C-alpha positions in Angstrom: 97.7 114.7 85.1 96.5 112.1 87.8 95.9 113.6 91.2 96.9 111.2 94.2 95.6 111.0 97.5 98.3 109.2 99.8 96.2 107.6 102.8 98.4 106.3 105.7 98.7 106.4 109.4 102.4 106.7 109.2 103.7 110.1 108.1 105.6 112.9 109.8 105.7 114.0 112.6 106.0 110.4 113.3 109.5 109.0 112.6 110.8 105.9 111.2 111.7 104.8 107.5 108.2 104.5 106.3 107.2 107.9 107.4 110.3 109.2 106.0 109.7 107.6 102.7 106.3 108.8 102.4 107.2 112.2 103.2 109.9 112.3 100.5 107.4 110.9 97.9 104.8 113.6 98.7 107.7 116.2 98.5 108.5 115.0 95.0 105.1 114.4 93.6 103.3 117.7 93.3 99.9 116.2 92.3 99.9 113.9 95.6 98.0 115.3 98.8 98.6 113.1 102.2 95.5 112.1 104.2 97.0 111.1 107.7 94.8 108.6 109.4 94.4 107.6 113.0 95.8 104.2 113.7 92.5 103.2 114.9 90.5 104.5 112.1 87.5 102.2 111.2 86.7 101.2 107.5 83.5 103.4 107.7 85.6 106.5 108.7 88.1 105.9 106.0 85.6 105.4 103.3 83.7 108.7 104.4 87.1 110.5 104.3 87.8 109.1 100.7 84.2 110.2 99.6 84.4 113.7 101.2 87.5 114.3 99.3 86.6 112.7 96.0 86.8 115.9 93.9 90.6 116.4 94.8 92.0 113.1 93.6 91.7 110.5 90.9 93.8 107.6 92.5 94.1 106.5 95.9 97.8 105.8 97.0 98.0 103.4 100.2 101.0 102.3 102.1 99.6 99.8 104.5 98.0 96.9 102.6 95.8 96.3 105.8 93.4 97.9 107.0 94.0 100.9 104.5 94.5 98.9 101.3 91.2 96.8 102.3 89.3 100.4 102.6 90.8 101.3 99.1 89.6 98.0 97.6 86.0 98.4 99.1 86.1 102.0 97.9 87.0 100.8 94.3 84.3 98.4 94.2 81.8 101.0 95.4 82.8 104.0 93.2 85.4 102.7 90.5 88.2 104.6 91.8 91.7 102.8 91.2 94.2 102.6 93.8 97.9 101.7 93.9 99.7 100.0 96.9 103.2 100.6 98.1 104.2 97.3 100.1 106.6 96.9 102.8 108.1 93.7 104.1 106.3 93.9 107.6 103.2 94.8 106.1 103.5 91.6 104.0 104.3 89.3 106.8 101.7 90.6 109.2 99.0 90.4 106.5 100.0 86.7 105.7 100.1 85.7 109.5 96.4 84.5 109.5 94.6 82.7 106.8 91.8 85.2 106.8 94.1 88.2 106.4 96.0 86.4 103.8 92.9 86.0 101.5 92.0 89.5 102.1 95.7 90.5 101.1 95.2 88.5 97.9 92.4 90.2 96.9 93.6 93.7 97.7 96.8 93.1 95.6 94.9 91.5 92.7 92.4 94.6 92.6 95.1 97.2 92.8 95.9 99.0 89.7 99.7 98.8 90.5 101.5 97.5 93.2 105.0 98.8 94.3 107.5 96.9 96.5 110.3 98.6 98.4 112.9 96.1 97.4 113.4 93.5 94.6 113.7 90.7 97.2 110.0 91.5 98.2 108.7 91.9 94.6 109.6 88.3 94.2 107.9 87.3 97.2 104.9 89.1 96.1 104.9 87.5 92.6 105.0 84.1 94.2 102.2 84.9 96.6 99.7 86.9 94.2 100.9 85.8 90.7 101.2 89.3 89.6 104.2 91.5 88.8 104.8 94.7 90.6 107.2 97.7 90.3 110.2 98.4 92.7 110.1 102.0 94.3 113.3 102.0 96.4 113.6 104.4 99.4 115.7 107.5 99.2 117.9 109.6 101.1 116.3 112.9 102.5 117.4 116.2 101.1 118.5 117.2 104.4 120.9 114.5 104.6 122.3 115.2 101.3 122.8 118.9 102.0 124.6 118.0 105.4 126.9 115.6 103.8 128.9 118.4 102.3 129.7 119.8 106.1 131.3 116.6 107.4 134.0 117.1 109.8 136.5 114.9 111.4 136.3 112.2 114.1 137.7 113.2 117.6 138.3 111.3 120.9 139.9 108.0 121.8 138.5 104.5 121.9 136.1 102.9 119.3 132.7 104.5 119.1 129.8 102.6 117.8 126.7 104.0 116.4 123.1 102.8 115.6 120.3 105.0 114.1 117.3 103.3 113.9 113.8 102.7 115.6 114.1 101.2 119.0 112.5 97.7 118.4 113.5 94.0 118.8 114.6 93.5 114.9 117.1 96.1 115.2 119.6 94.2 117.2 120.3 96.8 119.7 120.5 94.4 122.7 123.2 92.0 120.7 125.5 95.1 120.6 124.9 95.9 124.4 125.8 92.3 125.4 128.8 92.3 123.2 130.2 95.4 125.1 130.6 93.4 128.0 133.7 91.9 126.1 134.8 95.3 124.7 135.6 97.5 127.6 137.1 100.2 125.4 134.0 100.6 123.1 131.2 103.3 123.5 127.8 103.2 121.9 125.6 105.8 120.8 121.9 104.9 120.0 120.0 107.2 118.0 116.2 106.6 117.9 112.8 106.3 119.7 110.6 103.4 119.8 108.8 100.7 122.3 111.9 99.2 123.7 113.4 102.4 124.9 113.0 101.6 128.4 113.8 97.7 128.0 117.0 98.8 126.3 117.8 101.2 129.2 117.5 98.5 131.5 119.7 96.1 129.4 122.4 98.6 129.5 122.3 98.7 133.2 122.0 94.9 133.4 124.9 94.3 131.4 127.0 96.8 133.2 127.7 99.0 130.3 125.4 102.0 131.0 128.0 104.5 131.4 129.4 103.8 127.9 126.1 104.0 126.1 124.4 107.3 125.2 120.7 107.5 124.0 119.7 110.4 121.7 116.0 110.2 121.1 115.7 112.9 118.3 118.4 114.0 115.7 117.2 115.7 112.6 118.8 114.5 109.4 120.7 117.9 108.8 122.7 116.8 112.2 123.2 113.0 111.1 126.2 113.4 108.8 128.2 115.1 111.4 127.0 112.3 113.8 127.9 109.2 111.5 131.5 111.0 110.9 132.3 111.2 114.6 131.9 107.5 115.0 134.1 104.6 113.9 131.6 101.6 113.2 128.0 101.7 112.2 126.3 98.4 113.7 123.0 97.2 113.3 122.6 93.3 113.4 119.0 92.9 112.1 117.1 89.9 113.0 114.0 88.5 111.6 111.5 87.9 114.3 108.1 86.3 114.3 106.1 89.3 113.2 108.7 91.5 112.1 111.7 92.1 109.7 114.0 94.6 108.1 112.3 95.2 104.7 115.0 97.4 103.2 116.7 99.5 105.6 117.0 102.9 104.5 119.6 103.8 107.2 122.0 101.5 105.1 121.5 103.8 102.2 122.1 106.7 104.1 125.5 105.3 105.3 126.7 104.4 101.9 125.9 107.8 100.5 127.7 109.4 103.3 130.7 106.8 103.0 130.8 107.9 99.3 130.8 111.5 100.3 133.8 110.9 102.8 135.8 109.1 100.1 135.1 111.7 97.7 136.3 114.4 100.0 139.4 112.3 101.1 140.3 112.0 97.1 140.0 115.5 96.5 142.2 116.4 99.3 144.8 114.0 98.3 144.9 115.6 94.9 145.6 119.1 96.1 149.0 120.3 95.6 
């Protein structure tokens, strides 16, 4: 059985879709070990870390095509050790933003043993760019959320309750919702997540005059999310493609679909009771 070394700078306790997905992969692949890298790790330091751990893995598994994928490619050229790449939409866009990076990206993808994309749409883009096929590895729902789904309660309170669960970055569209609330006086809005736009979103809520109807929750464990979803009326996340970012898959939509199915199932079973 092949042994994998997952090399990434995006892993719990960091939060976000990529960190959650990688944590789930490690949790379900017994022969995979994580190597959590600093975001400022140099090529030299990464190569040395790979070499120091050479006896515990057969294949490198990288989730950021640049720069970790570049280091994996160099390591393969030096040692012959194969590497697999898990590609995300934002990584793909950033790596193609400049001609020099795009050339490196092409070689990293072409020399990889296998390439996985997190959606069929991204797989199609990758095939056009690198002329190679790849496998699709869809993100999945965390076990904690699945377990909590069976404990969903009922919604309470008046008015329309909006909910967004996402990193606080521009592409998620939080500010659009805050602006729309100026025309919706009966609406309250709960924002769950953390990120670089936290302060600017708090300022926007005050600027639009809706601060008293907006609640910011920085960290909510998966075990509590099911109850939070059930206590709100509408999930809203009007994602937008920016110059350097896009919603590659949207794991939160998958969670919502799963919970919606659970709610429908519960409702159906209750209606069938004598």
